[in-house]
N, C-alpha and C positions, 0 to 999 in steps of 0.2 A: 536564155530565157528557162525557167523551170517547166517542168512537164506538167501534163493534164491534171494531176492530182492537185499541185499548187493551185492551179486555177479554179478548179473545182471546190478545193478547200475555201478559198476566197469568195466564190460566190454563194456557198452554204453559210458562210459567217456573214456575208454581207445581206442575205435573207432572212436570216435568225436575228439580227441585230437590229435591222430598220425596219422589219415589218412591209416591207415592200409587197404591194398587192397588184393582181391586174385591175381592180376596180377603180385603185385610186390612179393608176396611169390612163385610164380610158378616159378621165376628166381632160386630159390633153391631147387626145386624138385628133390626127389631122395635123398636129402642129410641127411634127418631124418632116413632112412633107413641104413644108414652107421653106425649111432649111436646106433641102436638096440632099438629105441623108436617107437613105434605104434603112428597112429594119436590119438587115444584114450587116451594114455599116456601124449600126448601133451593138450588135451582137461583137463586132470585131472590137469596140471600144470597149465592150464590158469585158472581153477577154483578156486584151490589153491591161486594162487596170488589173483582172485578175491576176496576172504573171507580174505585174509589180507589185502585189501584195505577195505574193507567194516568194518573191525573190528578196522582200524586206522583212518577211516572217521573223518577228522576234527581236527586230531592232527598231522597229516604228515607235514614235511616240504616239499616246494615245489621240492627239490632235491630227497628226498625220493619218493614222489609221481609220480616224472618222470620216476625214476627207475622201481617202480611199474608198470606204464603204458607201458615201453619200453618192460618188462620182460613179460608182457600179450601179447603184441602184437606180441612179438616173437613166443609164443606158438600159439597164434590164425592164424599168418602166416604159420607156419609149418602145422598144422592142414589144413588149406585151400588150402595150395598147393597140398595136397595128397587126399582130398575129396571134393565131389561137394555138401554137403549138407550146407546150410545156417548156419552159425555160431550160430545165436539165435535159431534154429533148433537144432542142434547138441548139444549145450549146456544145453538145456532143456531136451532132451532126456539121456544126460550122466549124469547129476545131481543126479539120483536115485542111480546109481552105485557108482558115486563119494561119495556120502555118507556112502556108505559100505565100503570105504576104511580106512586103518590105518592112522591116522592123522601123527603118529611119522614117518611113512615110508613115507609120502608125503612131509614133511617137509624134511627128509632125501635127497630123491632122487630129488625132484623139487628144493630144497635149492642147491645141488651140480650142477644140471644143469644150473639155474640160475646165480651161481657164475661163471660157467664156460662161460655162454655168455657176463656175465658184463667182464670178463677178456679179451674176446676177443674184445670187444667193446672198452676196455680202450688201448688195443693193437694198434688197429686202430686210436684211437685219438692220441697216441703218434707219430706214422707213420706219420699223415697229418700234425700234429705240427711240426715235424723235416722236412718234404717236403716244408712247407712253409717258414721254417726260411731259407732254402737253395735257395729259390727263390731270384733272385737279384732284387733290388729295382727299380721300374720304373720310380724313380725322376731322 
């Protein structure tokens, strides 16, 4: 995995492009506890996705970059909804612990969680597309 700089660059890019905010994340406060993941687990997945962004820098398609950013924003939002620590401080503090984690375990856990998130987003897209088709034409 690339160094901390690539992860922070991915986080900065994610925050700048997605407009993630604590206020928006607070709408889902408490949802994470039902899934059994701690805010620190969310930070680990944000760092993991950030490392993927850092490794694939310059070779990602726009769709893949967008998916990574959405995923990272999801984890950061979950974290911010439960903790008051500024995200840049939290990531810097968590990084040493993240480095000790088994990469394969992170791939498994974060991969499953990310695919679950992507599946929910795809379901929402389908529902919204269907609702738009059902709207009468205004013409």
